[in-house]
FIGUVO-845556 format. One record per residue (C-alpha): residue in one letter; z, x, y. Coordinates in nm, 3 decimals, padded with zeros to 5 digits, m for minus. Example, Ala and Ser with C-alpha at 12.3 -4.5 7.8 and 13.67 -1.06 7.14 Angstrom:
<sites>
+---+---------+---------+---------+
: r :      up :    east :   north :
+---+---------+---------+---------+
: A :  00.780 :  01.230 : m00.450 :
: S :  00.714 :  01.367 : m00.106 :
+---+---------+---------+---------+
</sites>
This chain:
<sites>
+---+---------+---------+---------+
: r :      up :    east :   north :
+---+---------+---------+---------+
: X :  00.000 :  00.000 :  00.000 :
: X :  00.085 :  00.282 :  00.244 :
: X : m00.248 :  00.449 :  00.170 :
: X : m00.430 :  00.123 :  00.242 :
: X : m00.242 :  00.069 :  00.568 :
: X : m00.326 :  00.424 :  00.679 :
: X : m00.692 :  00.321 :  00.680 :
: X : m00.656 : m00.041 :  00.792 :
: X : m00.472 :  00.047 :  01.113 :
: X : m00.753 :  00.261 :  01.264 :
: X : m01.012 :  00.014 :  01.138 :
: X : m00.829 : m00.263 :  01.323 :
: X : m00.778 : m00.057 :  01.638 :
: X : m01.155 : m00.015 :  01.664 :
: X : m01.228 : m00.379 :  01.584 :
: X : m01.367 : m00.466 :  01.928 :
: X : m01.663 : m00.230 :  01.903 :
: X : m01.921 : m00.462 :  02.058 :
: X : m02.230 : m00.614 :  01.899 :
: X : m02.351 : m00.614 :  01.540 :
: X : m02.693 : m00.754 :  01.460 :
: X : m02.599 : m00.958 :  01.147 :
: X : m02.291 : m01.126 :  01.288 :
: X : m02.465 : m01.389 :  01.505 :
: X : m02.650 : m01.525 :  01.203 :
: X : m02.328 : m01.590 :  01.011 :
: X : m02.139 : m01.724 :  01.312 :
: X : m02.432 : m01.948 :  01.411 :
: X : m02.446 : m02.083 :  01.055 :
: X : m02.082 : m02.191 :  01.086 :
: X : m02.164 : m02.363 :  01.417 :
: X : m02.460 : m02.543 :  01.263 :
: X : m02.236 : m02.669 :  00.983 :
: X : m01.988 : m02.804 :  01.237 :
: X : m02.267 : m02.987 :  01.422 :
: X : m02.447 : m03.122 :  01.116 :
: X : m02.157 : m03.168 :  00.876 :
: X : m02.360 : m02.988 :  00.606 :
: X : m02.143 : m02.714 :  00.456 :
: X : m02.431 : m02.486 :  00.364 :
: X : m02.566 : m02.185 :  00.552 :
: X : m02.926 : m02.304 :  00.497 :
: X : m03.045 : m01.943 :  00.454 :
: X : m03.013 : m01.733 :  00.139 :
: X : m03.130 : m01.381 :  00.214 :
: X : m02.766 : m01.311 :  00.128 :
: X : m02.555 : m01.528 : m00.101 :
: X : m02.304 : m01.753 :  00.073 :
: X : m01.960 : m01.601 :  00.019 :
: X : m01.966 : m01.430 :  00.359 :
: X : m02.057 : m01.764 :  00.517 :
: X : m01.773 : m01.926 :  00.320 :
: X : m01.524 : m01.675 :  00.460 :
: X : m01.650 : m01.722 :  00.816 :
: X : m01.618 : m02.100 :  00.784 :
: X : m01.274 : m02.086 :  00.621 :
: X : m01.143 : m01.880 :  00.912 :
: X : m01.204 : m02.184 :  01.136 :
: X : m01.004 : m02.424 :  00.918 :
: X : m00.654 : m02.353 :  01.064 :
: X : m00.783 : m02.404 :  01.419 :
: X : m00.965 : m02.719 :  01.314 :
: X : m00.639 : m02.857 :  01.177 :
: X : m00.459 : m02.787 :  01.504 :
: X : m00.739 : m02.950 :  01.706 :
: X : m00.743 : m03.257 :  01.480 :
: X : m00.369 : m03.306 :  01.510 :
: X : m00.398 : m03.276 :  01.888 :
: X : m00.692 : m03.516 :  01.923 :
: X : m00.566 : m03.782 :  01.685 :
: X : m00.224 : m03.763 :  01.847 :
: X : m00.369 : m03.885 :  02.175 :
: X : m00.379 : m04.252 :  02.263 :
: X : m00.686 : m04.429 :  02.389 :
: X : m01.011 : m04.279 :  02.256 :
: X : m01.179 : m04.433 :  01.953 :
: X : m01.239 : m04.226 :  01.639 :
: X : m01.603 : m04.155 :  01.727 :
: X : m01.497 : m04.005 :  02.059 :
: X : m01.219 : m03.808 :  01.892 :
: X : m01.456 : m03.661 :  01.631 :
: X : m01.703 : m03.562 :  01.903 :
: X : m01.422 : m03.393 :  02.097 :
: X : m01.304 : m03.212 :  01.784 :
: X : m01.656 : m03.078 :  01.724 :
: X : m01.694 : m02.959 :  02.082 :
: X : m01.358 : m02.781 :  02.087 :
: X : m01.421 : m02.626 :  01.747 :
: X : m01.766 : m02.503 :  01.854 :
: X : m01.616 : m02.346 :  02.165 :
: X : m01.364 : m02.167 :  01.943 :
: X : m01.622 : m02.040 :  01.693 :
: X : m01.833 : m01.907 :  01.981 :
: X : m01.537 : m01.719 :  02.127 :
: X : m01.467 : m01.346 :  02.102 :
: X : m01.120 : m01.420 :  01.963 :
: X : m01.273 : m01.596 :  01.664 :
: X : m01.520 : m01.315 :  01.599 :
: X : m01.239 : m01.059 :  01.606 :
: X : m01.031 : m01.276 :  01.369 :
: X : m01.316 : m01.287 :  01.119 :
: X : m01.365 : m00.911 :  01.150 :
: X : m00.994 : m00.859 :  01.081 :
: X : m01.018 : m01.074 :  00.765 :
: X : m01.317 : m00.872 :  00.646 :
: X : m01.127 : m00.546 :  00.707 :
: X : m00.832 : m00.659 :  00.497 :
: X : m01.050 : m00.792 :  00.215 :
: X : m01.256 : m00.472 :  00.209 :
: X : m00.949 : m00.250 :  00.188 :
: X : m00.809 : m00.444 : m00.105 :
: X : m01.042 : m00.210 : m00.294 :
: X : m00.790 :  00.068 : m00.229 :
: X : m00.529 : m00.124 : m00.428 :
: X : m00.774 : m00.223 : m00.701 :
: X : m00.895 :  00.135 : m00.747 :
: X : m00.537 :  00.258 : m00.782 :
: X : m00.465 : m00.006 : m01.048 :
: X : m00.794 :  00.073 : m01.223 :
: X : m00.718 :  00.444 : m01.247 :
: X : m00.358 :  00.384 : m01.349 :
: X : m00.466 :  00.148 : m01.627 :
: X : m00.736 :  00.390 : m01.737 :
: X : m00.550 :  00.721 : m01.714 :
: X : m00.184 :  00.614 : m01.705 :
: X : m00.118 :  00.856 : m01.419 :
: X :  00.039 :  00.749 : m01.090 :
: X : m00.061 :  01.070 : m00.902 :
: X : m00.421 :  01.031 : m01.017 :
: X : m00.422 :  00.665 : m00.908 :
: X : m00.282 :  00.753 : m00.564 :
: X : m00.538 :  01.031 : m00.519 :
: X : m00.828 :  00.797 : m00.601 :
: X : m00.693 :  00.540 : m00.356 :
: X : m00.645 :  00.809 : m00.089 :
: X : m00.996 :  00.947 : m00.127 :
: X : m01.149 :  00.600 : m00.086 :
: X : m00.918 :  00.510 :  00.205 :
: X : m01.011 :  00.829 :  00.393 :
: X : m01.384 :  00.752 :  00.401 :
: X : m01.515 :  00.708 :  00.756 :
: X : m01.823 :  00.535 :  00.618 :
: X : m01.604 :  00.270 :  00.459 :
: X : m01.387 :  00.245 :  00.769 :
: X : m01.654 :  00.160 :  01.024 :
: X : m01.848 : m00.062 :  00.782 :
: X : m01.529 : m00.257 :  00.709 :
: X : m01.525 : m00.387 :  01.069 :
: X : m01.857 : m00.565 :  01.030 :
: X : m01.891 : m00.932 :  00.942 :
: X : m02.121 : m00.830 :  00.659 :
: X : m02.102 : m00.859 :  00.280 :
: X : m02.108 : m00.495 :  00.166 :
: X : m01.737 : m00.412 :  00.188 :
: X : m01.640 : m00.741 :  00.024 :
: X : m01.892 : m00.677 : m00.253 :
: X : m01.741 : m00.334 : m00.314 :
: X : m01.386 : m00.465 : m00.354 :
: X : m01.494 : m00.743 : m00.592 :
: X : m01.683 : m00.484 : m00.796 :
: X : m01.377 : m00.260 : m00.825 :
: X : m01.163 : m00.563 : m00.910 :
: X : m01.404 : m00.659 : m01.188 :
: X : m01.384 : m00.308 : m01.336 :
: X : m01.005 : m00.315 : m01.308 :
: X : m00.990 : m00.641 : m01.507 :
: X : m01.239 : m00.498 : m01.756 :
: X : m01.033 : m00.185 : m01.810 :
: X : m00.720 : m00.396 : m01.848 :
: X : m00.896 : m00.598 : m02.118 :
: X : m01.003 : m00.286 : m02.304 :
: X : m00.660 : m00.124 : m02.289 :
: X : m00.452 : m00.440 : m02.342 :
: X : m00.348 : m00.527 : m02.693 :
: X : m00.314 : m00.898 : m02.624 :
: X : m00.539 : m01.152 : m02.452 :
: X : m00.838 : m00.919 : m02.432 :
: X : m01.079 : m01.209 : m02.405 :
: X : m00.895 : m01.351 : m02.105 :
: X : m00.927 : m01.028 : m01.904 :
: X : m01.294 : m00.987 : m01.991 :
: X : m01.365 : m01.342 : m01.876 :
: X : m01.177 : m01.268 : m01.556 :
: X : m01.393 : m00.957 : m01.512 :
: X : m01.703 : m01.178 : m01.552 :
: X : m01.575 : m01.425 : m01.294 :
: X : m01.510 : m01.143 : m01.047 :
: X : m01.857 : m01.000 : m01.114 :
: X : m01.989 : m01.347 : m01.028 :
: X : m01.798 : m01.335 : m00.699 :
: X : m01.951 : m00.992 : m00.632 :
: X : m02.296 : m01.141 : m00.689 :
: X : m02.199 : m01.433 : m00.465 :
: X : m02.129 : m01.180 : m00.193 :
: X : m02.457 : m00.991 : m00.230 :
: X : m02.713 : m01.031 : m00.505 :
: X : m02.695 : m00.667 : m00.607 :
: X : m02.334 : m00.735 : m00.707 :
: X : m02.474 : m00.886 : m01.025 :
: X : m02.491 : m00.529 : m01.153 :
: X : m02.120 : m00.549 : m01.234 :
: X : m02.205 : m00.794 : m01.512 :
: X : m02.367 : m00.509 : m01.707 :
: X : m02.044 : m00.330 : m01.814 :
: X : m01.879 : m00.666 : m01.888 :
: X : m02.153 : m00.759 : m02.132 :
: X : m02.167 : m00.407 : m02.272 :
: X : m01.794 : m00.414 : m02.349 :
: X : m01.847 : m00.701 : m02.594 :
: X : m02.053 : m00.475 : m02.819 :
: X : m01.879 : m00.145 : m02.749 :
: X : m01.537 : m00.296 : m02.831 :
: X : m01.602 : m00.580 : m03.081 :
: X : m01.231 : m00.666 : m03.100 :
: X : m01.246 : m00.801 : m02.743 :
: X : m01.416 : m01.117 : m02.867 :
: X : m01.444 : m01.102 : m03.247 :
: X : m01.809 : m01.136 : m03.347 :
: X : m01.815 : m01.218 : m03.715 :
: X : m02.187 : m01.292 : m03.716 :
: X : m02.483 : m01.316 : m03.481 :
: X : m02.399 : m01.675 : m03.389 :
: X : m02.051 : m01.570 : m03.279 :
: X : m02.196 : m01.282 : m03.079 :
: X : m02.433 : m01.518 : m02.897 :
: X : m02.140 : m01.748 : m02.823 :
: X : m01.941 : m01.460 : m02.672 :
: X : m02.231 : m01.359 : m02.449 :
: X : m02.281 : m01.723 : m02.346 :
: X : m01.915 : m01.756 : m02.244 :
: X : m01.935 : m01.444 : m02.027 :
: X : m02.261 : m01.559 : m01.865 :
: X : m02.109 : m01.901 : m01.801 :
: X : m01.805 : m01.749 : m01.630 :
: X : m02.030 : m01.532 : m01.415 :
: X : m02.267 : m01.818 : m01.325 :
: X : m01.995 : m02.068 : m01.236 :
: X : m01.830 : m01.817 : m00.999 :
: X : m02.165 : m01.745 : m00.835 :
: X : m02.260 : m02.111 : m00.793 :
: X : m01.919 : m02.203 : m00.648 :
: X : m01.968 : m01.943 : m00.374 :
: X : m02.342 : m02.014 : m00.329 :
: X : m02.395 : m02.384 : m00.410 :
: X : m02.726 : m02.378 : m00.222 :
: X : m02.877 : m02.209 : m00.528 :
: X : m02.856 : m02.553 : m00.695 :
: X : m02.864 : m02.785 : m00.394 :
: X : m03.158 : m02.618 : m00.217 :
: X : m03.342 : m02.437 : m00.497 :
: X : m03.682 : m02.410 : m00.326 :
: X : m03.535 : m02.266 : m00.006 :
: X : m03.309 : m02.039 : m00.213 :
: X : m03.595 : m01.893 : m00.418 :
: X : m03.813 : m01.847 : m00.110 :
: X : m03.546 : m01.655 :  00.081 :
: X : m03.447 : m01.436 : m00.214 :
: X : m03.811 : m01.355 : m00.288 :
: X : m03.868 : m01.255 :  00.074 :
: X : m03.564 : m01.024 :  00.070 :
: X : m03.681 : m00.856 : m00.250 :
: X : m04.029 : m00.795 : m00.109 :
: X : m03.874 : m00.677 :  00.219 :
: X : m03.702 : m00.386 :  00.043 :
: X : m04.028 : m00.304 : m00.128 :
: X : m04.222 : m00.299 :  00.202 :
: X : m03.991 : m00.108 :  00.435 :
: X : m03.773 : m00.176 :  00.738 :
: X : m03.865 : m00.005 :  01.066 :
: X : m03.694 :  00.335 :  01.107 :
: X : m03.508 :  00.287 :  00.778 :
: X : m03.831 :  00.302 :  00.577 :
: X : m03.869 :  00.595 :  00.340 :
: X : m04.077 :  00.682 :  00.036 :
: X : m03.959 :  00.528 : m00.287 :
: X : m03.875 :  00.766 : m00.568 :
: X : m03.786 :  01.130 : m00.512 :
: X : m03.738 :  01.114 : m00.134 :
: X : m03.507 :  00.814 : m00.155 :
: X : m03.311 :  00.969 : m00.443 :
: X : m03.274 :  01.297 : m00.255 :
: X : m03.157 :  01.136 :  00.069 :
: X : m02.917 :  00.913 : m00.122 :
: X : m02.774 :  01.217 : m00.300 :
: X : m02.725 :  01.393 :  00.035 :
: X : m02.548 :  01.088 :  00.171 :
: X : m02.318 :  01.054 : m00.129 :
: X : m02.234 :  01.423 : m00.155 :
: X : m02.203 :  01.522 :  00.212 :
: X : m02.124 :  01.206 :  00.406 :
: X : m01.990 :  00.911 :  00.210 :
: X : m01.631 :  01.019 :  00.142 :
: X : m01.556 :  01.207 :  00.464 :
: X : m01.685 :  01.259 :  00.817 :
: X : m01.615 :  01.628 :  00.750 :
: X : m01.905 :  01.762 :  00.543 :
: X : m01.694 :  02.033 :  00.379 :
: X : m01.433 :  01.784 :  00.260 :
: X : m01.708 :  01.548 :  00.143 :
: X : m01.862 :  01.828 : m00.063 :
: X : m01.523 :  01.920 : m00.209 :
: X : m01.465 :  01.560 : m00.315 :
: X : m01.814 :  01.554 : m00.466 :
: X : m01.746 :  01.874 : m00.658 :
: X : m01.425 :  01.726 : m00.795 :
: X : m01.621 :  01.414 : m00.893 :
: X : m01.869 :  01.621 : m01.096 :
: X : m01.581 :  01.793 : m01.277 :
: X : m01.407 :  01.458 : m01.328 :
: X : m01.717 :  01.298 : m01.474 :
: X : m01.748 :  01.579 : m01.727 :
: X : m01.377 :  01.554 : m01.811 :
: X : m01.387 :  01.176 : m01.852 :
: X : m01.689 :  01.195 : m02.079 :
: X : m01.526 :  01.466 : m02.287 :
: X : m01.202 :  01.266 : m02.322 :
: X : m01.353 :  00.929 : m02.415 :
: X : m01.729 :  00.888 : m02.422 :
: X : m01.728 :  00.509 : m02.449 :
: X : m01.500 :  00.449 : m02.153 :
: X : m01.682 :  00.705 : m01.939 :
: X : m02.019 :  00.548 : m02.019 :
: X : m01.882 :  00.203 : m01.939 :
: X : m01.767 :  00.313 : m01.593 :
: X : m02.085 :  00.513 : m01.527 :
: X : m02.320 :  00.224 : m01.607 :
: X : m02.301 :  00.068 : m01.263 :
: X : m02.350 :  00.380 : m01.047 :
: X : m02.628 :  00.522 : m01.263 :
: X : m02.828 :  00.198 : m01.284 :
: X : m02.771 :  00.125 : m00.916 :
: X : m02.873 :  00.475 : m00.809 :
: X : m03.201 :  00.446 : m00.999 :
: X : m03.268 :  00.090 : m00.881 :
: X : m03.211 :  00.170 : m00.513 :
: X : m03.416 :  00.490 : m00.538 :
: X : m03.730 :  00.290 : m00.616 :
: X : m03.692 :  00.086 : m00.294 :
: X : m03.866 :  00.173 :  00.033 :
: X : m03.568 :  00.082 :  00.252 :
: X : m03.258 :  00.296 :  00.291 :
: X : m02.972 :  00.131 :  00.477 :
: X : m02.655 :  00.311 :  00.379 :
: X : m02.423 :  00.011 :  00.385 :
: X : m02.596 : m00.084 :  00.058 :
: X : m02.431 :  00.218 : m00.105 :
: X : m02.068 :  00.136 : m00.029 :
: X : m02.025 :  00.005 : m00.382 :
: X : m02.083 :  00.360 : m00.513 :
: X : m01.790 :  00.509 : m00.318 :
: X : m01.512 :  00.388 : m00.553 :
: X : m01.682 :  00.552 : m00.850 :
: X : m01.695 :  00.885 : m00.671 :
: X : m01.328 :  00.848 : m00.579 :
: X : m01.231 :  00.764 : m00.938 :
: X : m01.405 :  01.066 : m01.085 :
: X : m01.294 :  01.297 : m00.803 :
: X : m00.933 :  01.201 : m00.881 :
: X : m00.995 :  01.279 : m01.248 :
: X : m01.139 :  01.619 : m01.152 :
: X : m00.840 :  01.700 : m00.931 :
: X : m00.599 :  01.596 : m01.205 :
: X : m00.781 :  01.816 : m01.457 :
: X : m00.762 :  02.118 : m01.226 :
: X : m00.393 :  02.051 : m01.165 :
: X : m00.322 :  02.020 : m01.538 :
: X : m00.519 :  02.333 : m01.624 :
: X : m00.376 :  02.553 : m01.349 :
: X : m00.016 :  02.433 : m01.399 :
: X : m00.012 :  02.557 : m01.757 :
: X : m00.020 :  02.918 : m01.638 :
: X :  00.076 :  02.910 : m01.270 :
: X :  00.277 :  02.608 : m01.166 :
: X :  00.254 :  02.706 : m00.801 :
: X : m00.124 :  02.685 : m00.821 :
: X : m00.106 :  02.328 : m00.945 :
: X :  00.123 :  02.238 : m00.656 :
: X : m00.119 :  02.411 : m00.419 :
: X : m00.401 :  02.189 : m00.546 :
: X : m00.205 :  01.874 : m00.460 :
: X : m00.107 :  02.017 : m00.122 :
: X : m00.472 :  02.089 : m00.046 :
: X : m00.568 :  01.736 : m00.147 :
: X : m00.298 :  01.595 :  00.080 :
: X : m00.416 :  01.808 :  00.372 :
: X : m00.774 :  01.683 :  00.327 :
: X : m00.647 :  01.326 :  00.315 :
: X : m00.456 :  01.377 :  00.641 :
: X : m00.764 :  01.530 :  00.806 :
: X : m00.968 :  01.227 :  00.703 :
: X : m00.710 :  00.979 :  00.831 :
: X : m00.680 :  01.169 :  01.160 :
: X : m01.057 :  01.145 :  01.186 :
: X : m01.039 :  00.768 :  01.141 :
: X : m00.776 :  00.745 :  01.413 :
: X : m00.980 :  00.966 :  01.646 :
: X : m01.299 :  00.762 :  01.608 :
: X : m01.114 :  00.433 :  01.656 :
: X : m00.963 :  00.561 :  01.979 :
: X : m01.310 :  00.650 :  02.113 :
: X : m01.395 :  00.281 :  02.069 :
: X : m01.083 :  00.161 :  02.249 :
: X : m01.133 :  00.404 :  02.537 :
: X : m01.511 :  00.391 :  02.567 :
: X : m01.506 :  00.215 :  02.905 :
: X : m01.272 :  00.473 :  03.055 :
: X : m01.490 :  00.779 :  02.993 :
: X : m01.753 :  00.908 :  03.234 :
: X : m02.079 :  00.923 :  03.041 :
: X : m02.240 :  01.147 :  03.301 :
: X : m01.958 :  01.403 :  03.279 :
: X : m01.982 :  01.405 :  02.899 :
: X : m02.353 :  01.470 :  02.909 :
: X : m02.337 :  01.739 :  03.175 :
: X : m02.054 :  01.920 :  02.998 :
: X : m02.247 :  01.913 :  02.671 :
: X : m02.573 :  02.034 :  02.820 :
: X : m02.410 :  02.315 :  03.018 :
: X : m02.220 :  02.435 :  02.710 :
: X : m02.552 :  02.455 :  02.520 :
: X : m02.771 :  02.558 :  02.813 :
: X : m02.953 :  02.833 :  02.621 :
: X : m03.114 :  02.574 :  02.397 :
: X : m03.287 :  02.398 :  02.686 :
: X : m03.317 :  02.022 :  02.725 :
: X : m03.588 :  01.774 :  02.814 :
: X : m03.447 :  01.449 :  02.955 :
: X : m03.630 :  01.121 :  02.922 :
: X : m03.706 :  00.929 :  03.240 :
: X : m03.448 :  00.666 :  03.146 :
: X : m03.179 :  00.932 :  03.093 :
: X : m03.253 :  01.094 :  03.430 :
: X : m03.245 :  00.759 :  03.605 :
: X : m02.928 :  00.638 :  03.435 :
: X : m02.733 :  00.961 :  03.480 :
: X : m02.886 :  01.080 :  03.809 :
: X : m02.950 :  01.426 :  03.664 :
: X : m03.219 :  01.666 :  03.788 :
: X : m03.438 :  01.775 :  03.498 :
: X : m03.531 :  02.116 :  03.648 :
: X : m03.182 :  02.255 :  03.604 :
: X : m03.189 :  02.236 :  03.226 :
: X : m03.543 :  02.280 :  03.097 :
: X : m03.637 :  02.583 :  02.888 :
: X : m03.972 :  02.764 :  02.959 :
: X : m04.089 :  02.685 :  02.606 :
: X : m04.047 :  02.308 :  02.565 :
: X : m04.090 :  02.334 :  02.187 :
: X : m03.754 :  02.511 :  02.162 :
: X : m03.565 :  02.242 :  02.347 :
: X : m03.370 :  01.932 :  02.256 :
: X : m03.495 :  01.595 :  02.369 :
: X : m03.231 :  01.382 :  02.547 :
: X : m03.276 :  01.006 :  02.563 :
: X : m03.097 :  00.676 :  02.613 :
: X : m03.045 :  00.539 :  02.263 :
: X : m03.066 :  00.167 :  02.328 :
: X : m03.399 :  00.200 :  02.508 :
: X : m03.567 :  00.382 :  02.228 :
: X : m03.610 :  00.159 :  01.925 :
: X : m03.562 :  00.204 :  01.554 :
: X : m03.584 :  00.581 :  01.539 :
: X : m03.571 :  00.801 :  01.235 :
: X : m03.276 :  00.711 :  01.018 :
: X : m03.111 :  00.867 :  00.712 :
: X : m03.140 :  01.236 :  00.802 :
: X : m02.801 :  01.398 :  00.826 :
: X : m02.757 :  01.610 :  01.139 :
: X : m03.076 :  01.495 :  01.310 :
: X : m02.894 :  01.349 :  01.610 :
: X : m02.631 :  01.497 :  01.836 :
: X : m02.422 :  01.217 :  01.977 :
: X : m02.341 :  01.337 :  02.326 :
: X : m02.181 :  01.037 :  02.489 :
: X : m02.009 :  00.715 :  02.398 :
: X : m01.786 :  00.593 :  02.120 :
: X : m01.814 :  00.669 :  01.750 :
: X : m01.821 :  00.320 :  01.606 :
: X : m02.106 :  00.408 :  01.372 :
: X : m02.271 :  00.708 :  01.206 :
: X : m02.572 :  00.754 :  01.434 :
: X : m02.756 :  00.969 :  01.179 :
: X : m02.792 :  00.660 :  00.964 :
: X : m02.802 :  00.389 :  01.234 :
: X : m03.008 :  00.528 :  01.525 :
: X : m03.116 :  00.169 :  01.601 :
: X : m02.756 :  00.065 :  01.658 :
: X : m02.734 : m00.217 :  01.911 :
: X : m02.408 : m00.103 :  02.066 :
: X : m02.331 :  00.040 :  02.408 :
: X : m02.593 :  00.256 :  02.578 :
: X : m02.529 :  00.619 :  02.489 :
: X : m02.712 :  00.946 :  02.539 :
: X : m02.839 :  01.123 :  02.229 :
: X : m03.014 :  01.457 :  02.177 :
: X : m03.251 :  01.547 :  01.897 :
: X : m03.473 :  01.841 :  01.812 :
: X : m03.803 :  01.850 :  01.998 :
: X : m04.005 :  01.853 :  01.675 :
: X : m03.825 :  01.543 :  01.549 :
: X : m03.891 :  01.369 :  01.881 :
: X : m04.262 :  01.440 :  01.832 :
: X : m04.246 :  01.308 :  01.477 :
: X : m04.078 :  00.989 :  01.598 :
: X : m04.353 :  00.936 :  01.856 :
: X : m04.101 :  00.944 :  02.140 :
: X : m04.293 :  01.216 :  02.326 :
: X : m04.636 :  01.376 :  02.302 :
: X : m04.701 :  01.743 :  02.244 :
: X : m04.658 :  01.950 :  02.560 :
: X : m04.488 :  01.671 :  02.754 :
+---+---------+---------+---------+
</sites>
């Protein structure tokens, strides 16, 4: 719980970060339901659990408004209902409501920290290993800033971890195995009801029936089919409860899902990349150098531990290791064949890295402690220091959000440019106009050796998914600009290499 709170607090302190492009769609869907009385989002590019959560957040306020309106004398019921709708719509359109929904999404996302601890404890029987896994996940900046969004990816991740936790409990429990496996199937259905890709968590649930036949005794093929049917039924019921439009509006549902699938096959502005090797390589870079820490060295250390932990887990128990690895391996391959790379889609892979990194750390501790106990202690101390660095990073970035209106953008830019003056800089017309800076003071004789400085919001989609391409000079750190250069937040000044600016079509050669 303390580990979870260490991450939730900075996430909450940066909750008022400004605009996010997906939030209006969900909030508007709730408003449309209030006006029409139809409790469906009427769009299915995503399943409906996120919409359900947004709508549920309005229920307490609706109750208060209803008590107030029906407690008044005079108006007829038609007038009262109209007044209730108007007051409720005003509330749902308010900033307070949006921040409330964001807070709920933060808490639900960070339940994954608890679930991952319980998963590792049930799997390995080690409290230190469980705490380490939870700490590694909690310290991820990528998870922290994504958790603030009214978007499905963090919720999907926590349902996925919860499903695996129930599955592991069923495998390890001597009694009521079938109950826990069914619960894992239900939770996998909730994951799919959050985002369609969450259906991948059904794979290990089904696989467990055949890898551990004692879970649901399969005396013959008919019994085996029955067991599979029960699991599929549990999964489907959970999905339909969260996304009833799949049955109530099947034509619209199929049309929207088909469009979303083709969308990822076509590309998405600056997030478009080549399917296959390029996507796999960029995804590997993201997972190994970015996903678990804003500090690249710490991220690489965690990744190295994860590689060791994967080998150790496979060596200890092949079946259990394969069961846990099914989701990340299948998902990695599936996403690599898409032409769109938006890194929030990969949040569900972070818990797996944390689980195996914790196993790798535990193995190193166990091995080193046999000969030099002090070395084992040193390993845990190092892990704790890296955790503290990550949490301090979360706090630091959240404070840049809170204080973003109190910082002089011009001073930030000038200080940065003057401290890197030997590189040379070319300022866009918008940057010069906004900051009132004279270009001649900073340009290098050879423009091809300079950095190009521009106003981010006035640019467009940009070139995403290349680590280190952008130098964020001014503004808050509410997002990783390397992966979201099209971020619709506050105007900020960004620098990039001259060659990359040419590649992006932002400037022409020699200008």
